N, C-alpha and C positions, 0 to 999 in steps of 0.2 A: 836142521839136522843134515838136510842135504850138503851143507858146506863141510861137514866132518867126513861124510862118505867121498865126496869128490876130493877132499884134501888126501885121503888115503887110497883114492882110486879104488874104493870097496863098494859093495852092493849096499844100498840104503837100508834095507830091511835086515841086513846082517848085523850092521852097526846098530840098528835100533835094538834088535834083540839081545845083543850083548850088553848094552846099557840097562835094558830091564832087568837082566839076569843080574848084573852087579848091583842094582837098586834093590832087587828082590832078597840078595844076600847081604844087604845092609853096608856094603862098600861104599856106595854112592847114594846121595839125596839128590832130589831135583828141586827146582824152584821154577814156577811158571811166571813168565813176564809177558802178557799179552798172549800170543800163539806160540811163542818161543819157550822150550823147555830147556833149562840150564842145569847141568849136572856139575856136582863137585863131591869131593871126598866127604864122608859122613864124619864129623867131628867126634861122634861116639863110637866109631868103628876101633875095636882094640888094637889093630895092627896098622892103624892109620900112618903114624909116624915112620916105621920101617917101610911101608909101601910108598909113602911120598919121597923117602930118601933113596928107594930103588928107582922110581922114575926119574927123579932128578939125576940120579948118576948115569942111568941109560941115556938119558937126553944129552948129556955132557959129550957123548961120543958121535952125535949127528953132526953133520957139516953146519957151519955158522948160519948159512942162509935158511936152512930148515928150522934151526932153533927160534930165528927170529920170526919165521912165518908161525911156528907153533905158539910162541909168546905173544903173538899179536891178539889184543883185546879189543874187540869191537864194542863200543859204549852202548849202542842201541841197535835194533833191527833196522834193516834198510826200509825207506819209504816204499811202499807198495807200487809196483810198476817202475821203479828206478832200475836202470840197467847195471 
């Protein structure tokens, strides 16, 4: 989770709280992989399609290098102790 907070230069606890609120509201669902908690849009959320469309449209206005960093998909967590 620290990666997301660092990416947006935000307080870690604030990011966690917002993700928890979105999860409690049914917008997001989580999946645990080891100690990592991955969030995704809830496929059963009634406004999922318009929300994804809005996020996608908003992302199109970002600089190309930022879009590439946002789209980076790490396949697995880093090995413990790896820099």
